[in-house]
C-alpha positions in Angstrom: -73.8 -5.7 69.6 -75.3 -4.8 66.2 -73.1 -2.6 64.0 -74.5 -1.2 60.8 -74.2 1.7 58.3 -77.7 2.4 57.0 -80.9 1.2 58.7 -81.7 -1.3 55.9 -84.4 -3.9 56.1 -82.1 -6.6 57.5 -81.0 -4.3 60.3 -84.5 -3.2 61.3 -85.8 -6.8 61.3 -82.8 -8.0 63.4 -83.0 -5.1 65.8 -86.7 -5.6 66.4 -86.4 -9.3 66.9 -83.5 -9.0 69.4 -85.3 -6.1 71.2 -88.4 -8.3 71.7 -86.4 -11.2 73.2 -86.5 -11.0 77.0 -83.3 -13.1 77.2 -81.2 -10.7 75.1 -79.6 -7.5 76.1 -78.7 -5.5 72.9 -76.9 -2.4 71.9 -76.7 -0.9 68.4 -74.0 1.3 66.7 -75.3 2.9 63.5 -73.0 4.8 61.2 -75.7 6.7 59.4 -74.4 10.0 57.9 -77.9 11.5 58.0 -78.7 10.8 61.7 -77.1 13.8 63.2 -76.1 12.9 66.8 -75.2 9.2 67.0 -76.6 7.2 69.8 -79.7 9.3 70.4 -82.2 6.4 70.5 -82.9 3.7 73.0 -80.1 1.0 73.2 -77.9 3.0 70.8 -74.2 3.7 71.5 -72.6 7.0 70.6 -69.2 5.4 69.9 -67.6 2.0 69.5 -67.2 0.3 72.9 -63.6 0.1 74.2 -61.7 -2.3 76.3 -63.8 -3.7 79.1 -67.0 -2.4 77.6 -66.5 -4.5 74.4 -65.8 -7.7 76.4 -69.3 -7.8 77.8 -70.7 -8.7 74.3 -71.2 -12.4 73.5 -72.1 -11.8 69.8 -71.3 -9.0 67.4 -73.3 -8.6 64.2 -71.3 -6.8 61.5 -73.6 -5.4 58.9 -72.8 -3.4 55.7 -69.9 -1.6 57.4 -66.2 -1.2 56.7 -63.4 1.3 57.3 -64.8 3.9 54.9 -66.8 7.0 55.7 -65.7 7.3 59.3 -66.9 3.8 60.2 -64.6 1.3 61.9 -60.9 1.9 62.4 -58.1 -0.6 62.1 -57.7 -0.6 65.8 -61.4 -1.4 66.4 -61.2 -4.2 63.9 -58.3 -5.6 65.9 -60.3 -5.4 69.1 -63.1 -7.4 67.4 -60.6 -10.0 66.3 -59.3 -10.3 69.8 -62.8 -10.5 71.3 -63.6 -13.5 69.1 -60.2 -15.2 69.4 -59.6 -14.8 73.1 -63.1 -14.3 74.6 -65.0 -17.0 72.7 -67.4 -14.4 71.2 -69.4 -15.0 68.1 -69.0 -12.7 65.0 -71.7 -12.7 62.3 -71.0 -11.1 58.9 -74.1 -9.6 57.3 -72.8 -7.9 54.1 -75.0 -5.6 52.0 -75.3 -4.1 48.6 -73.1 -1.0 49.4 -70.2 -3.4 49.6 -68.5 -1.7 52.6 -67.3 -5.1 54.0 -64.8 -5.4 51.2 -62.6 -2.8 53.0 -62.4 -5.1 56.0 -60.2 -7.4 54.0 -57.4 -4.8 54.6 -57.8 -5.0 58.4 -57.1 -7.6 61.1 -60.6 -9.0 60.4 -59.5 -10.4 57.0 -58.5 -13.8 58.6 -62.0 -14.1 60.1 -63.8 -14.2 56.8 -64.9 -17.8 56.1 -65.2 -17.1 52.4 -63.0 -15.8 49.6 -64.4 -12.4 48.5 -65.0 -11.6 44.8 -63.0 -8.3 44.7 -64.2 -7.7 41.1 -67.8 -7.5 42.3 -67.6 -6.0 45.9 -71.3 -4.9 45.9 -72.6 -8.4 45.3 -75.0 -9.8 42.7 -78.7 -8.8 42.1 -81.3 -10.6 40.0 -84.8 -9.9 38.8 -85.5 -13.6 39.3 -85.7 -14.6 43.0 -83.0 -17.0 44.1 -83.4 -19.9 46.5 -81.4 -21.5 49.3 -80.1 -25.1 49.0 -79.1 -26.7 52.3 -76.1 -28.9 52.3 -75.9 -32.1 54.4 -74.2 -30.1 57.2 -76.9 -27.5 56.9 -79.7 -30.0 57.2 -78.2 -31.2 60.5 -77.2 -27.9 61.9 -79.0 -26.2 64.8 -78.3 -22.8 63.2 -80.6 -23.7 60.3 -83.2 -25.7 62.2 -86.6 -24.1 61.7 -88.7 -27.1 62.8 -88.4 -30.0 65.2 -87.3 -32.6 62.7 -84.7 -32.4 59.9 -87.3 -33.3 57.3 -89.8 -30.7 58.5 -87.1 -28.0 58.7 -86.0 -28.9 55.1 -89.6 -28.4 53.9 -89.7 -24.9 55.5 -86.4 -24.0 53.8 -87.8 -25.2 50.4 -90.8 -22.9 50.7 -89.1 -19.7 51.9 -89.5 -16.6 49.8 -86.8 -16.0 47.3 -84.0 -13.4 47.6 -82.9 -11.0 44.9 -79.4 -10.1 46.1 -76.5 -12.2 47.4 -73.0 -11.4 48.7 -69.9 -11.7 46.4 -68.5 -14.9 47.9 -66.5 -16.9 45.4 -66.0 -20.0 47.6 -65.6 -21.1 51.2 -62.2 -21.2 52.7 -60.5 -24.4 53.9 -61.5 -25.4 57.4 -65.1 -24.0 57.1 -68.5 -25.6 57.0 -71.0 -24.6 54.3 -74.6 -24.8 55.5 -76.4 -23.4 52.5 -75.6 -22.5 48.9 -77.4 -20.7 46.1 -80.0 -23.0 44.6 -79.0 -22.3 41.0 -76.0 -19.9 40.7 -72.5 -21.4 40.2 -69.0 -20.2 39.4 -65.8 -22.0 38.6 -65.6 -23.4 42.2 -69.2 -24.8 42.2 -72.3 -23.6 43.9 -72.1 -20.1 45.4 -71.9 -20.3 49.2 -74.5 -18.3 51.1 -74.3 -19.5 54.8 -70.8 -20.5 56.1 -69.4 -21.1 59.5 -65.9 -21.5 61.0 -64.1 -21.6 64.3 -61.6 -18.8 65.0 -59.5 -19.2 68.2 -62.0 -19.7 71.0 -64.9 -18.1 69.0 -67.3 -18.8 66.2 -67.9 -17.1 62.9 -71.1 -17.0 60.8 -71.3 -15.5 57.3 
């Protein structure tokens, strides 16, 4: 299940990749104010899935969405939390430059965030100079970041990836999490800025 506000580049790339995978069954819920009727396209949902409908999803991608502008309700955030905790689902946070995810910190999903949010900079950080990823030791070993058959080859791919010019306002990773990648150059008072972080929550898994 992919939940997003605007059809930004990340959303379009992810949707196309999942749609092409014959081993994946996908639905999208897009809170776009200019779309008119929601759920009009193929694989799109008109409303947030309830009860038994929600439990059929193994993984939920939460994009640049929150509780503002008629997006998610507190009750729906609670249902997602229960899905991860009790049904062993995966939840992936994909924040964006509109900063909608900051409002999720006032919902039952707050405990699921593996990072401490910079509330003074909810829309993240942009730069004219492209940033780079720096894999940690855990990231170099993780299957989530494995882009080649060997750790060494995978690390080389990561070192040659195109740079990024925006990153989310994560101050630091919370206790009990695992940092897979940090910003290659940017630091704060806690050290390198975390970019890819995982944690276990109940029976499920979280990826930021």
